Phi, psi and omega in degrees: 000141181296118184297320181298316179297315180306312181293321178300315182294317180300316180296318179299315182295317179300318183291327186260356188306308185299316181293321179301315179294322177297320180294321177297316180301320180296324180283321178298328183296342179273118176286101187248035170292141180307137180232195180287130179301140175216173181307123178077004180216079187300336181244020180101167186295326184296303178302323178296317180297323179291323177296313179302315181296318180299313181292328176294316177298317181296317180297325177295339177269003180084015180270145174290140181231158175215132173263118182272076175055031175072004176274322188199167178206175177204156168255144186223141168253138182287154176214166186288324185287117182282341187266325189240148174216158175260156180217153163244152175220126173238173176234148182248003168276157181227163175284160178304156186300315185072194186248168171096005179288144178263355177203174182301122182297337184259013171244105183294137175229162182240130178219124176047043177082010178242144170269140177233135179154157180292120178101353182300326178260326191225085013213026185284322175302307177299326178302312181293322178301319180291325177297321179289333173294317179293321180300319178299311182299323179292312184295327180281352176071028178299136171269109186271145175284309178255135170302154177237129176248130170261100183280143178237107181272162184228009184217031185288321189289340180248296189233351182056030179287342178298318181286323176302316179298313183300313184288340176281332188248349182224150179295147180285150176292155176295324175205147183218140168236148180244117176281073186218030180205218182250157166282159002285282181223134176258114184254015176196145178230141177298163171291159180243133179229130177226150178193174174236139174260117191243138180269161166290174172289122190264321185047050187245223185278331184276116180273318179217149171213135183205149177181148174089152179242340181211148180297332185257024176227139175286125183280142179264357175211149178203159179208157174224138173258121184235153177276102178195174179256126187300332182292343179275349189264147179254156179287155177212153180300139177062022177235136172239150183239132179224132173296141177211116183058231179271004186229204182228136174266118179258120181247136174253140182238110184245209180222122188276169178175182184274141181303329184283342181227067189279357180302133177087354176273163173231117185277115183296330178296317178301322179297316181292316180301314179299319182295316180299316180291314183296335183252012176062031182271062184192151170273184186297318181296316179295320181300314181300320179291313182296326177298321178294316180293325178301327179296324176295315185278353185297327185200134178285357175266359176085012183297321181300328181264357180074021181254003184297136174192168181210157175219178184295300184296329191245342184076204188280155172295149171234152176210140175220159170256113188274317183225144170230138181202168182243138179214125180050041176082354178257151176259135179243127175240120178277155173224149182223117180238144174245119189240144178280188187284352183279002177214182177206172185301320183294314180297316180297319179302315180296315182296318182293316179302318179298319182290324183288329181068208185274350187285342185209156182245140176264123183231167172051048181286131171231143179213139176227136184289171180279168170224152183210129178243134182304137185293339183261016176286150191305317183292322178295317179298320179301318181291310185293320180294321177298313180303312183295322179292318182291322187264344184076013179270177173230057187280157178243154176300156181223169175244164183208173180265345179293150177251119178245179176301337186307323184293345183270346184260155181297326183214099186203156176220166168260146193215088178071194357261010181288156174235107185296333184277000181267113183292143177287146175290163179309321187274356186250158180232174183276174170306141179072354180258180176286151179054041178313131188230150175218135181280128185299314185297323181287328178292321178292321176298324179297323177303315180298313180301318182292321178300309184293320179298318179297319178298322179289321179295329178299336184272350185276142174276105179269000000 
């Protein structure tokens, strides 16, 4: 690596550090959970406000900006090639807050070198990091071959319709990376499968049942209100019982996490479902439904539903139940699975229907296939080599179960800035969890990696 460039970047980062952290705080302060669509805000007022704030920060750095009809936006550096451009893409929408925060999720705070707040890791911190990479290239006066766009999406956490809109109305980048996963480079993502397990109208013992805040997060709490006498009930681990009206509120207390990495989580819905079944708190219709749902919660590898399988590039399938709720007398349980190449949506649908039996119905099935790019393609090599030179590691590209924007573009990967081997501090939590945390030094290092990687990508013939 060029020593002069190295020193220039280090000086730039030191000089811009305080402002960069302030800019992340300004973006975190916007509650950008998806809301009700309204005029000029297709995904609600929050995501739109976060898009405006992002473009305002970029314009303040002297970057050209464009709002793409409020679906998505970008900051851009000019380049000579009129036909092709490079892109980075982050998202400024966030998952719902959930429970367990020790302070306001939308007020960023700093503790022992970590940023805390909703979005610091996923994906507002990385969004600001990419803007500072472009700011460096602009200030240094580089004459670029390909223009570079730092895209800011607003619908990543739910449906990614922002990118569908963009690719329908704007040309696709020659290559794109999304700082929305882990380093070094992710060159493949599992397929995505979603559905709902729905009960008949039961009119039984269960008056209410609820749990979870997002389909793609393991819930740490869930509860059911049942018609019964509390004196008949026995205690169970991670379950609390409270009298409520004429019945009892049964609460399950689990451990939350991301659907793509469910190892080590405890699904609170599964705890409540098991308690209801073990204590006979159900009529026959409810029992048949709960038995079906228990199969989903039996194993995050899908053994209960008979969908478990694994392959070489991706490893084993994962599945979780993210939300349970009641509507018009029916119970709805969502499911989110990330699957390797040894299965597909059609096969999984058949297997799950067979496992559920007559007690429950599978509805609203959605499935998207996996993607995989060879590790030795030039753009992947530019990213991985840059990462290894900056960090002194000898890392290899990897595949994952998370779904990022990368799968929507013709040629794209996810590229940092998380480090899976870095343990979270006691006071910090994961992406999608409470007290979401990001390490400041690694985020600043990511700015350096992105600057150098973009310069190398500029040299490739796309």
